[in-house]
C-alpha positions as CSV (number, residue, x, y, z in Angstrom):
1,M,0.1,-0.1,-0.1
2,E,2.8,2.2,0.9
3,R,4.4,1.7,-2.7
4,L,1.6,2.2,-4.2
5,V,0.6,5.8,-2.5
6,F,4.0,6.4,-3.5
7,F,4.2,5.9,-7.0
8,A,0.3,7.8,-6.9
9,L,2.2,10.7,-5.5
10,L,4.7,10.8,-8.3
11,A,2.4,10.3,-11.1
12,L,0.2,13.2,-9.9
13,L,3.9,15.5,-9.4
14,Q,5.0,14.7,-12.9
15,Q,1.7,15.6,-14.6
16,G,1.0,18.6,-12.7
17,G,-1.8,20.7,-13.5
18,A,-3.2,18.2,-16.2
19,A,-3.3,15.3,-13.6
20,N,-6.7,13.6,-13.0
21,V,-7.2,11.5,-10.1
22,K,-9.8,9.0,-12.1
23,H,-6.7,8.0,-14.4
24,L,-4.4,7.4,-11.3
25,P,-5.3,3.8,-11.4
26,E,-4.6,3.2,-14.9
27,I,-1.2,5.6,-14.3
28,V,-0.4,3.3,-11.1
29,H,-0.9,-0.1,-12.9
30,Q,1.6,1.1,-16.3
31,E,4.3,2.1,-13.5
32,T,4.1,-0.8,-11.5
33,A,2.8,-3.7,-14.3
34,E,6.3,-4.7,-15.7
35,E,7.9,-5.4,-12.3
36,R,7.0,-6.5,-9.0
37,E,10.1,-4.6,-7.5
38,V,11.3,-1.2,-8.7
39,A,15.2,-0.5,-8.4
40,G,17.1,2.2,-9.7
41,Q,16.5,5.9,-9.5
42,I,13.1,7.8,-10.5
43,T,13.6,11.1,-12.2
44,V,10.2,13.1,-11.3
45,H,10.3,16.2,-13.3
46,C,7.3,18.4,-11.2
47,P,5.9,21.5,-12.8
48,S,5.7,24.9,-11.4
49,Q,2.2,24.9,-10.2
50,P,0.9,21.3,-8.3
51,S,-1.7,19.6,-9.5
52,Q,-5.0,19.7,-7.5
53,A,-5.0,16.5,-8.3
54,L,-3.0,15.5,-5.7
55,D,-5.1,17.3,-3.0
56,H,-7.6,15.0,-4.1
57,L,-5.4,11.9,-3.7
58,L,-4.8,13.3,-0.4
59,L,-8.4,13.6,0.6
60,Y,-9.4,10.8,-1.0
61,L,-6.1,8.7,1.1
62,S,-7.4,10.7,4.4
63,A,-11.1,9.6,3.5
64,Q,-10.2,5.7,2.9
65,D,-8.2,5.5,5.9
66,S,-11.1,7.2,7.6
67,L,-13.3,4.5,6.2
68,E,-10.8,1.6,6.9
69,G,-10.9,2.8,10.5
70,Q,-14.7,2.7,10.8
71,V,-15.1,-0.5,9.1
72,E,-12.5,-1.8,11.7
73,Q,-14.9,-0.4,14.1
74,L,-17.8,-1.9,12.7
75,K,-16.1,-5.4,12.6
76,N,-15.3,-5.3,16.4
77,R,-18.9,-4.0,17.0
78,T,-20.3,-7.0,14.6
79,D,-17.8,-9.7,16.6
80,S,-19.1,-8.0,20.1
81,L,-22.5,-8.5,19.4
82,D,-22.4,-11.8,17.5
83,G,-20.9,-12.4,20.7
84,Q,-23.3,-11.0,23.0
85,L,-26.1,-13.1,20.8
86,Q,-24.1,-16.5,21.7
87,Q,-24.3,-15.6,25.0
88,L,-28.3,-15.1,24.7
89,A,-29.0,-18.2,22.7
90,Q,-26.6,-20.0,25.4
91,Q,-29.0,-18.5,28.2
92,E,-32.0,-19.3,26.3
93,L,-31.4,-22.8,25.5
94,A,-30.1,-23.2,29.6
95,E,-33.8,-21.9,30.2
96,F,-35.7,-23.9,27.8
97,Q,-34.0,-27.1,29.5
98,T,-34.5,-25.8,33.1
99,E,-38.7,-25.6,31.7
100,A,-38.2,-28.5,29.9
101,D,-36.5,-30.3,33.4
102,L,-39.4,-28.4,35.5
103,K,-42.4,-29.5,33.2
104,A,-40.7,-33.4,33.4
105,T,-40.7,-33.2,37.4
106,V,-44.2,-31.6,37.5
107,E,-45.7,-34.5,35.3
108,A,-43.7,-37.0,37.4
109,L,-45.3,-35.5,40.8
110,Q,-48.3,-35.3,39.3
111,A,-48.2,-39.0,38.0
112,T,-47.0,-39.7,41.6
113,V,-50.1,-38.1,43.2
114,S,-52.8,-39.7,41.1
115,S,-50.5,-43.4,41.5
116,Q,-50.9,-42.4,45.4
117,D,-54.8,-41.3,45.3
118,S,-55.6,-45.2,43.8
119,I,-53.5,-46.3,46.4
120,I,-55.4,-44.4,49.4
121,Q,-58.7,-44.9,47.3
122,Q,-57.7,-49.0,47.6
123,Q,-56.4,-48.6,51.2
124,T,-60.0,-46.9,52.1
125,A,-61.6,-50.2,50.3
126,T,-60.0,-52.6,52.1
127,L,-60.3,-50.6,55.3
128,Q,-64.0,-50.4,54.6
129,Q,-64.2,-54.1,54.6
130,L,-62.2,-54.9,57.5
131,Q,-64.7,-52.5,59.4
132,G,-67.6,-54.7,58.0
133,T,-65.5,-57.6,58.7
134,L,-65.1,-56.6,62.2
135,Q,-68.7,-55.7,62.6
136,Q,-69.6,-59.5,61.9
137,L,-66.9,-60.8,64.2
138,E,-68.8,-58.3,66.9
139,A,-72.1,-59.9,66.0
140,T,-70.6,-63.2,66.2
141,N,-69.2,-63.1,69.4
142,Q,-72.6,-61.3,70.7
143,Q,-74.3,-64.5,69.6
144,Q,-72.2,-66.9,71.0
145,A,-71.9,-64.7,74.4
146,S,-75.4,-65.0,74.5
147,S,-75.7,-68.8,73.4
148,L,-73.3,-69.4,76.2
149,Q,-75.1,-67.8,78.8
150,Q,-78.0,-69.2,77.7
151,L,-76.2,-72.3,78.2
152,E,-74.7,-71.7,81.8
153,A,-78.5,-70.7,82.5
154,T,-79.3,-74.2,81.4
155,N,-76.9,-75.9,83.0
């Protein structure tokens, strides 16, 4: 990039008032197309009045640097937002998993309560049967006691 800027500045200085920033990429390409590295001396003939294109180039380069800085800031902001989004997604996933676990626990507890209700109903029915049997046994005992008293009275 530094070499490109150097060639652009040299080309604009050499052309003077006739220089045009729009033709700068062609000029730089012509200067650099033959060799990747430049060696030796370069003679620059500068006209008496510097080119307005040089001012335009400097403004362009300054704007480009500013834009590159803004692009870098946007990349950093995007990376930051991406990190925050990933954290939120992980939190959301954890909350979803916790909610699913709680729902499963509630369903298991409801099944347990239903099972316990069924057991309690069975035990209640069994208890009622036992109470009925106990009443029958008490009635039988009273009959036997009465029969025993009659036998003792007859003897």
